[in-house]
C-alpha positions in Angstrom: 0.0 0.0 0.0 1.2 3.5 -0.7 1.7 4.8 2.8 2.7 8.4 1.7 -0.6 8.7 -0.1 -2.5 7.1 2.8 -0.9 9.5 5.3 -1.6 12.5 3.1 -5.2 11.5 2.8 -5.6 11.0 6.5 -3.9 14.3 7.3 -6.2 16.2 5.0 -9.3 14.3 6.1 -8.6 14.9 9.8 -7.6 18.6 9.4 -9.7 21.5 10.6 -8.5 23.4 7.5 -8.2 20.8 4.6 -7.2 23.4 2.0 -4.3 24.7 4.1 -3.3 21.2 5.0 -3.1 20.1 1.3 -1.1 23.2 0.6 1.3 22.3 3.4 1.7 18.7 2.1 2.3 19.9 -1.4 5.0 22.2 -0.2 6.6 19.5 2.0 6.8 17.2 -1.1 8.5 19.9 -3.2 5.5 21.1 -5.1 4.2 24.6 -5.6 1.3 26.2 -3.8 -0.2 29.7 -4.2 -2.5 30.5 -1.3 -3.9 33.5 -3.1 -5.0 31.3 -6.0 -6.3 28.7 -3.6 -8.5 31.3 -1.9 -10.2 32.3 -5.3 -13.3 30.1 -5.7 -13.7 31.2 -9.3 -10.5 29.8 -10.8 -9.9 26.5 -12.4 -7.7 24.7 -9.9 -5.6 21.6 -10.1 -4.1 19.6 -7.2 -1.5 17.0 -8.2 -0.2 15.1 -5.2 1.2 11.5 -5.0 0.4 10.9 -8.7 -3.3 11.7 -8.3 -4.8 14.8 -9.9 -7.9 16.6 -8.6 -9.5 19.4 -10.7 -12.3 21.8 -10.0 -13.5 25.3 -10.0 -11.8 26.5 -6.8 -9.4 24.7 -4.5 -12.2 23.2 -2.5 -13.7 21.5 -5.5 -10.3 20.3 -6.7 -9.6 18.9 -3.2 -13.0 17.1 -3.2 -12.1 15.6 -6.6 -8.6 14.6 -5.3 -10.0 13.0 -2.1 -12.6 11.1 -4.1 -10.0 9.7 -6.5 -7.7 8.9 -3.7 -10.4 7.0 -1.8 -11.1 5.0 -4.9 -7.4 4.3 -5.5 -6.7 3.3 -1.9 -9.8 1.0 -1.8 -8.7 -0.7 -5.0 -5.1 -1.0 -3.7 -6.4 -2.7 -0.5 -8.4 -5.2 -2.6 -5.3 -6.1 -4.6 -3.2 -6.5 -1.5 -5.6 -9.2 -0.3 -5.2 -11.2 -3.5 
């Protein structure tokens, strides 16, 4: 199982400020994060973290998309680990 991805997912899920948390994780992993753009709910926004991409109008929508795709990926990975 991809523990870095699992850890990032859990950190974001358990955070009181998920947008700030994903920004922190992206910076920790060497990515780029612009808080001003993340605060604009009208911009097309992309989050690319641990090989999963989330896209939406605004950072919140992009993060929702990323979380959904990550849940699906981690669930499939858990099934494969049992085989």
